[in-house]
Every structure is written in C-alpha cells, then in structure tokens.
C-alpha positions in Angstrom: 0.0 -0.1 0.0 1.4 3.5 -0.8 2.1 6.0 1.5 1.2 9.3 1.2 2.7 12.4 3.2 0.8 15.5 3.6 3.4 17.2 1.5 2.3 14.8 -1.1 -1.5 15.6 -0.8 -0.7 18.9 -0.7 1.4 18.8 -4.4 -1.0 16.8 -5.6 -4.1 19.3 -4.9 -1.7 22.0 -6.4 -1.6 20.4 -9.9 -5.3 19.0 -9.9 -6.9 19.3 -13.0 -9.7 20.6 -11.4 -9.6 24.3 -11.0 -11.5 24.8 -8.3 -9.3 22.3 -6.0 -6.1 23.9 -7.5 -7.6 27.6 -6.6 -8.3 26.5 -3.2 -5.3 24.5 -2.0 -3.2 27.7 -3.1 -5.3 29.8 -1.1 -5.0 27.8 1.6 -1.2 27.9 1.0 -0.8 31.8 1.2 -3.4 31.9 3.7 -1.1 29.6 6.1 1.9 31.5 4.8 0.4 35.4 5.8 -1.0 34.4 8.9 3.0 32.5 10.0 4.5 35.2 8.8 2.3 38.1 10.2 2.9 36.4 13.2 6.7 36.7 12.8 6.1 40.4 12.4 4.1 41.1 14.7 6.0 39.2 17.7 9.4 40.1 16.5 9.1 43.2 14.5 9.5 43.8 11.1 13.4 43.4 10.1 14.3 40.6 12.3 11.5 38.8 11.2 12.3 39.2 7.6 15.9 38.1 8.8 14.7 35.1 10.3 12.9 34.3 7.3 15.9 34.6 5.7 17.8 32.5 7.5 15.5 29.7 7.1 15.5 30.4 3.4 19.3 29.7 3.7 19.1 27.0 5.8 16.8 25.0 3.0 19.1 25.9 0.2 22.2 24.7 2.6 20.2 21.4 3.2 19.1 20.7 -0.5 22.9 21.6 -1.9 26.1 21.7 0.0 27.4 23.5 -2.7 26.7 26.8 -1.5 27.9 26.4 2.3 31.5 27.9 1.2 29.9 30.9 -1.1 27.4 31.9 1.5 29.8 32.2 4.3 32.5 34.1 2.1 29.2 36.5 1.4 28.4 36.8 5.2 32.4 37.4 5.8 32.6 40.5 3.2 28.7 42.0 3.8 27.5 41.3 7.1 30.3 40.5 9.5 28.3 41.0 12.8 24.9 40.7 12.3 23.2 38.3 14.6 19.9 36.9 14.7 17.3 38.4 16.5 16.7 35.7 19.1 18.3 35.4 22.2 19.0 31.6 23.6 21.4 32.4 26.3 23.3 34.2 23.0 22.8 35.8 19.7 24.1 33.4 17.3 25.8 35.5 14.6 24.4 34.7 10.8 28.6 33.7 10.3 27.9 31.2 13.3 25.5 29.8 11.8 26.9 29.3 8.2 30.0 27.9 9.7 27.9 24.9 11.1 26.0 24.5 8.0 29.7 24.1 6.0 30.4 21.7 8.6 27.3 20.2 8.6 27.4 19.8 4.8 30.3 18.2 4.9 30.2 15.8 7.9 26.8 14.7 6.0 28.8 13.4 2.7 31.5 11.5 5.0 29.2 9.5 6.5 27.1 8.8 3.9 30.2 8.5 1.7 28.7 10.8 -1.0 32.6 11.6 -1.7 35.0 9.6 -0.7 39.1 11.1 -0.3 39.5 13.5 2.5 42.7 15.0 1.2 45.0 17.0 4.1 47.6 18.3 2.3 50.9 18.7 3.2 49.6 21.4 5.5 48.0 18.9 7.5 50.5 18.0 9.9 51.9 21.4 11.1 48.0 23.1 11.0 46.9 20.3 13.0 50.1 20.4 15.6 49.0 24.6 15.6 45.8 23.9 16.5 46.9 21.0 19.3 49.2 23.8 20.6 46.5 26.4 20.4 44.2 24.3 22.7 47.0 23.8 25.1 47.5 27.2 26.0 43.8 27.7 26.0 43.7 25.5 29.2 47.1 26.5 30.3 45.4 30.5 30.4 42.6 29.2 33.1 45.0 28.5 35.9 45.6 32.4 36.4 42.3 33.9 34.9 38.1 32.8 34.9 36.7 31.0 31.7 34.0 33.3 30.1 31.2 32.0 28.2 31.4 34.9 25.7 35.3 34.0 25.9 35.2 30.3 25.7 32.2 30.5 22.3 35.2 33.1 20.5 37.6 30.2 21.1 35.8 27.3 19.7 34.8 29.8 16.6 38.6 30.2 16.7 39.2 26.7 16.1 36.4 26.1 13.9 37.8 28.9 11.8 41.5 26.9 11.6 39.4 23.6 10.9 37.5 24.9 8.4 41.3 25.1 6.2 40.3 21.0 5.7 36.4 21.8 5.4 37.4 24.0 2.3 39.8 22.0 0.8 37.3 18.4 0.6 34.6 20.7 -0.8 36.7 22.0 -3.4 37.1 19.1 -5.6 37.0 20.9 -8.8 37.8 23.3 -10.7 34.0 24.1 -11.0 33.8 24.3 -7.5 36.7 26.7 -7.5 35.8 28.8 -9.9 32.1 29.5 -7.7 33.5 30.4 -4.6 36.0 32.8 -6.3 32.9 34.4 -8.8 31.6 34.8 -5.0 34.5 36.4 -3.2 34.3 39.1 -6.1 31.4 40.0 -5.4 30.4 40.4 -2.7 34.3 42.0 -2.0 33.2 44.4 -4.5 29.9 45.4 -2.5 31.3 45.4 0.0 34.0 48.3 -1.5 30.6 49.8 -3.0 28.9 49.7 0.4 32.1 51.3 2.1 32.3 54.2 -0.7 28.4 54.5 -0.3 28.3 55.1 2.9 31.3 57.8 2.9 30.2 59.5 0.1 26.2 60.2 1.4 25.9 63.0 4.1 27.0 61.9 7.5 22.9 61.3 8.5 21.9 59.2 5.9 24.4 56.8 6.7 24.1 57.0 10.5 20.3 56.4 10.0 20.9 53.5 7.3 23.6 51.6 9.5 21.3 51.8 12.7 18.4 49.9 11.0 21.2 46.9 11.5 20.8 47.3 14.9 18.2 44.7 15.5 20.4 42.1 14.0 23.3 43.4 17.5 25.1 46.2 15.2 26.1 49.2 16.9 23.8 52.5 16.1 23.9 56.4 16.7 26.7 58.9 15.5 29.4 56.9 17.4 29.0 54.6 14.6 30.9 57.2 12.4 35.0 56.8 12.7 37.4 59.8 11.9 40.8 59.7 12.2 42.7 59.8 15.4 39.3 59.6 16.8 39.0 63.3 16.2 36.0 64.9 14.4 37.8 67.9 12.9 40.2 64.8 11.0 39.1 63.0 8.0 36.0 60.5 8.2 36.6 56.6 7.3 35.1 54.4 5.7 33.4 51.8 8.1 30.8 50.1 5.6 29.3 47.0 6.9 32.6 46.5 8.9 31.9 49.2 11.3 35.7 49.1 12.2 37.7 50.9 9.8 41.1 48.9 10.1 39.0 45.3 10.3 37.5 46.8 6.9 40.8 47.5 5.6 41.8 43.6 6.6 39.0 42.5 4.8 39.5 44.5 1.7 43.2 43.6 1.3 42.2 40.1 0.1 39.1 40.8 -1.6 40.9 43.7 -3.8 43.8 41.5 -4.2 42.1 38.8 -5.7 39.6 41.1 -7.9 42.9 42.8 -9.0 44.8 39.4 -9.7 41.5 37.7 -11.9 41.4 41.2 -13.7 44.8 40.3 -15.3 44.3 36.5 -15.7 44.2 35.6 -18.7 41.0 33.6 -18.0 39.3 35.1 -15.0 36.3 34.1 -13.3 34.0 37.1 -14.7 34.2 39.3 -17.4 36.5 42.2 -17.2 33.4 44.6 -17.4 32.9 43.4 -14.0 35.8 42.7 -12.4 37.2 46.2 -13.2 34.3 48.3 -11.1 34.8 45.5 -8.2 38.9 46.0 -8.1 38.5 49.8 -8.2 35.9 50.0 -5.7 37.4 47.5 -3.5 41.1 49.7 -4.0 39.2 53.4 -3.5 37.6 51.9 -0.3 40.4 50.7 1.3 42.4 53.8 0.4 39.3 56.1 2.4 39.5 53.4 5.3 43.1 55.5 6.1 44.3 52.0 7.4 48.0 52.6 6.6 48.9 49.0 7.1 46.5 47.6 4.5 47.5 49.7 2.0 51.2 48.7 1.9 49.7 44.9 2.4 47.8 45.7 -0.6 50.6 47.2 -2.7 53.1 44.3 -1.6 50.8 41.3 -2.9 50.5 43.2 -6.2 53.9 44.0 -6.8 54.3 40.1 -6.1 51.8 39.2 -8.5 52.9 41.4 -11.0 57.0 40.2 -10.7 55.5 36.2 -10.6 53.5 36.4 -13.6 51.5 39.5 -15.0 54.3 42.4 -16.0 51.2 44.6 -16.9 50.6 44.5 -13.3 53.8 46.2 -11.9 53.4 48.8 -14.8 50.0 50.3 -13.5 50.8 50.5 -9.9 54.2 52.2 -10.9 51.4 54.7 -12.8 49.3 54.7 -9.9 52.2 55.7 -7.2 52.9 58.4 -9.4 49.3 59.8 -9.3 49.5 58.8 -5.6 52.3 61.5 -5.3 51.5 64.3 -7.3 47.7 64.7 -7.1 46.5 67.1 -5.0 43.3 64.7 -3.7 45.7 62.4 -2.3 48.1 64.4 -0.5 46.2 64.0 3.0 47.1 59.9 2.2 50.4 60.7 1.6 50.9 62.7 4.6 49.6 60.3 6.7 51.9 57.6 5.3 55.0 59.6 5.7 54.0 60.8 9.3 53.3 56.9 9.8 56.8 56.0 8.5 58.2 58.4 10.5 56.4 57.8 13.8 55.0 61.2 14.5 51.1 61.0 14.3 49.6 59.4 18.0 47.9 56.2 16.4 51.9 55.3 15.3 53.2 56.0 19.0 50.5 54.5 20.5 51.4 51.4 18.6 54.8 51.7 19.5 54.1 51.5 23.5 51.6 48.3 22.4 54.3 46.9 20.6 56.6 47.4 24.1 53.9 46.4 26.1 53.5 43.2 24.5 57.6 42.6 24.4 57.1 42.8 27.8 54.7 40.1 28.1 56.1 37.7 26.0 59.5 37.9 28.0 57.6 36.8 31.1 55.5 34.3 29.3 57.5 33.0 26.4 56.6 29.3 26.1 53.0 29.1 26.5 51.9 32.9 26.3 49.0 33.8 28.4 46.5 32.0 26.8 43.1 34.0 25.8 40.9 34.7 28.8 43.4 37.4 30.4 47.1 37.7 32.0 48.4 36.8 35.3 50.0 40.1 36.0 47.7 43.1 36.4 49.8 45.6 35.0 49.6 43.6 31.7 46.9 43.2 29.3 46.4 41.0 26.4 46.4 43.3 22.7 48.7 44.4 20.5 48.7 46.0 16.6 50.3 42.9 15.5 49.5 39.4 14.3 52.6 38.2 15.3 52.9 39.5 18.9 49.3 38.7 19.7 49.9 35.1 19.1 52.8 35.2 20.6 51.2 37.0 23.8 48.3 34.4 23.7 49.6 31.1 22.3 53.6 31.4 23.2 56.6 31.4 20.7 56.3 28.3 20.3 52.7 28.6 18.9 54.1 31.8 16.6 56.7 29.2 15.3 53.8 27.0 14.4 51.9 29.2 13.0 55.2 30.3 10.5 55.4 26.8 9.7 52.2 26.5 8.8 52.7 29.6 6.4 55.5 28.7 4.9 54.6 25.4 3.9 51.8 27.1 2.4 53.7 29.2 -0.1 56.3 26.2 -0.7 53.4 24.4 -1.6 51.2 27.5 -3.9 54.8 28.5 -5.6 55.9 25.0 -6.5 51.9 24.7 -8.1 52.5 28.2 -9.7 56.0 26.8 -11.3 54.7 23.7 -13.0 51.2 24.8 -14.3 51.4 25.5 -18.1 50.5 29.4 -18.7 46.7 31.1 -19.2 45.4 28.2 -17.3 42.2 28.9 -15.4 43.5 27.6 -12.2 46.2 29.5 -12.4 44.8 32.5 -11.9 42.9 31.5 -8.7 46.3 30.3 -7.6 47.8 33.2 -7.8 44.8 35.5 -6.5 45.2 33.5 -3.1 48.9 33.8 -3.0 48.6 37.5 -3.7 46.0 37.9 -1.3 47.7 35.8 1.9 51.0 37.7 1.0 49.1 41.0 1.8 47.5 39.8 4.8 50.4 38.6 6.4 52.1 42.0 5.7 49.0 44.2 6.9 49.7 41.6 9.8 52.8 43.5 10.9 50.2 46.2 12.0 47.2 45.3 12.4 46.2 42.2 14.8 42.3 40.8 12.8 43.6 37.4 11.4 44.1 35.9 14.7 41.6 38.2 17.3 39.0 36.2 18.6 36.6 39.5 18.1 37.4 39.2 14.9 36.3 35.7 13.9 35.0 36.7 10.3 38.5 37.8 9.7 40.0 34.7 11.0 37.8 32.9 9.2 38.5 34.6 6.2 41.8 34.3 6.5 42.0 30.3 6.8 39.1 29.9 3.8 42.0 32.0 1.7 44.7 29.4 2.3 42.3 26.3 1.8 40.7 27.8 -1.5 45.1 28.6 -2.5 46.1 24.7 -1.8 42.7 24.0 -3.7 44.0 25.3 -6.4 47.7 24.7 -6.4 46.0 20.9 -6.3 44.1 20.9 -9.4 47.3 23.6 -10.8 48.8 20.2 -10.1 46.9 17.8 -11.6 46.3 20.0 -14.9 50.9 20.3 -14.4 50.9 16.2 -14.4 48.6 15.9 -17.2 50.6 18.3 -19.3 53.8 16.1 -18.9 52.1 12.8 -19.5 50.8 14.3 -23.0 54.2 15.4 -23.9 55.8 11.8 -22.6 53.3 10.8 -24.7 53.7 12.5 -27.6 57.5 12.2 -27.8 57.4 8.4 -27.6 
C-alpha cells in the first residue's frame, strides 16, 4: 500500500486538473503563509522577522545542496560580518556561526553517507594540526590564572572551527567548477562590500548613521558613534567603515578581496568578465584608500607587486603609474602625509602602536613558552592586545605557537609556489592560485601592523584567512593535476 505524506497530498492538490481544487489549495497555502509571516512580524518586528525568514530560507537551500555553504559564508564575511540572529538563546548566534555550522554539517553528512571519498589534508595537514593542538594546550593552561566566560569560550571555539575550516575547504572544493563558484562570490561580495563602504562615505553623515543604525536589530551598533575619524578626532577626515564598522577591520578584509579581484582582472581566464571585475577591483581599492588603514594599503601594494613579478608584468606598470598619480595629485596629499607621518612615527596612532609593541614584548618575555592564553593575563600590569598579528599570537600561544604558525605559512607558500611554477601558462586555475598567493601575502604583510587575522573578537577575518589558505591549496592541487596531465601528454607525444 502506497504511503502518501501531507506534502504529497498538497502537491497533488496544487497540480490538480480540477481548477477549483487547485485554486482553493493555493489560497490555503497563501493564507497559512501570510498568517505565519504576520505572526513573526507582529512578535519580532519587521526587520528581525525578515532576517529570521532569510536565515530559514538559506538553511533550506544549504540542506538541499552542499555547494552553497562556502559561497554563502564568504558573502556573509564580506557583507554582514557581525549580524546576529534576532533571537536570544542565552547568546545571539551570528549568521557566520550558522553558516560555519552548515558548512561543517554538510561536509559531515557527505563523509557519513560516503557521497564523496578521499579526505585530503595536503602537506599543511600536520603543521596545522600541531598549531591547533598547541593552541588548545595554551588555552587550557591560561585558565589557571584567569576565569573563563561563556563569551570567551564561544569565540575560542569559533577560532578553532575557523582553522579547521581549511580542511573542509579542501574537501568541498574538489574540482575547478567548485573553485570557480567560490572565487566568483569572493570577487562579487568583496566588490559589493567596497561599494557600500564608498557609498556610506560619500553620503551625508546623518544618512549613513540612519542606514547603518537599521542593522541594530541584528546586534550592530547604532547612533552617531558608528562613524570613525582619523585619530578619533571629528575635525580630521572621516574613515570608511562599510558594514565592518571598524575601519581597520574593513581594511583587513579589503586587502584579501581586492588582491583577488585585481589579480583576476589581469588573469588570462578570469572568473568574471572584465567589465564586472574592473568596478569590483576599483571600488574595493578606493574603499581601502578611504579607510586610512596604512598597514592594509602597504599589504595590498606588496601583494600586487608580488603578483606582477611572478606573472603579470602589465600590473607592475599600472602600479607605477598609480604610485606617480598618488604622489602628485592634490586630492591624495592627505594620504601621502599620513603615510609619511606613520613611517616617521610622528602621529598619535603610530606612537600608540609603539607603546603596544613595548608592552607586548614585556608580556612575551615573561611568558615566552605558553603565552598567557585567551582569557586574561596573570599580572595586573599586563594586558592582551597589540596591533600586530605576530605579537598577538606570541602573547596568546607563546613563541612555540608563533613558530608553528610561521611553519604553516611557510609550507603554504612552498606548496603554492611549486604548483605555480609547474602549471602551464593561461590555465584557468593559474589565476585562482596566484590570486590566493597574493591575498595571503597581503594579509601577512598587513598583519605586521594589525591583529585581525588571529583575534577572537574578529572571527570573520580569522575565518577569511583560513578559507583563503584552503582555496590556495585547493587551487595548487588542481594546477598540479593539470601539470601532471601536460607532462604525461608530452611524454606520450615524444614516444
């Protein structure tokens, strides 16, 4: 006897040849949907209800197809990095938390059901696992001198998940189609993030505050305090914030996405038509300039210089031309002055950084092996926090942890450089590989001056860092396969 569910009956009624039954069924569905949506809006408010419906819709999409987990995660990182579900369950999970869980869940389902075999960890597997284990050891050791809060525990778990995401990326990007899909969203979401940053910068300040304050229902800050200025002085130039709120955090995001977009703009086989790539790259670069994040600017310039040296000589000419314009145009002189003041250590922000560096070195000298963990410091005269990725890592997980991190990074560049030298020119994967190399290089250079890529308060940038690393290794794996096939074909041809 055939069993029919309620869903099956509903589908039959909606597709019925009896017009009256089909219309009645459609009206019934519309009525129930309207009642449910109305109840949500009445109970939560319009924006929270729409946000919840959006989350449920995205969840349904992810349950139907694993292919959209990573692209969605990248889009949220770029566009709504701090947005939280408008429901309190003891804490308010962010959209990125839910996307991370969805990505891990869909991968786990595929492993359990054996939909896809072969979990590859690459040459980075052992160094990353060692870094993870040491990070966990230092976290537990740090609990001896500082109590643990729910917030710190949740954010620490998010950091661990972000690092483990490297392996998930390798698993979910097995072919060029999957890589192309993620990179396409990377460029478009990054371009949209840059566009929003520029838009909020040029709009009247009242409009910008009003628009961004609408996000308060999703746990965003509201009010005039959202706006940021150079040295926190309203008489100084305003800094672009986009939906990242912190201009330096936005700068860290834009280093990676702009490097990817610009490299793709010069690639032989770009992920999008150049008519779309050019505005994405241009608006992202302009927004980065408007953040006044000097470390991020330096990181992007060195990343693109590396890409130009390794492959695209035309890019070097463009960089030289832009540098000349940057130095001589009147409108850019405020940026030139800020860079010069930073190099000479004359401005307040740089002097504060020097103070942080001094304090960080004192902390590291007292606790060189294990660091102090993530919950607090044993000494009242010390604090966790410094505007440097490398010093922050040393503070929290010690010099051993910093060494392991540098090993991971070194192996990454060995793997990706080796694949880049081997791949035939003008392959599609070549552009993706070089984009990820440049993006990570830019992030690591900017990390000398900023701390976002290992800061538990900026989980979206920690996640973006490891996603980019995973995409780079996935691209290297694909280019290695292309190179091996080319070598075999050449050998067969000679025979």
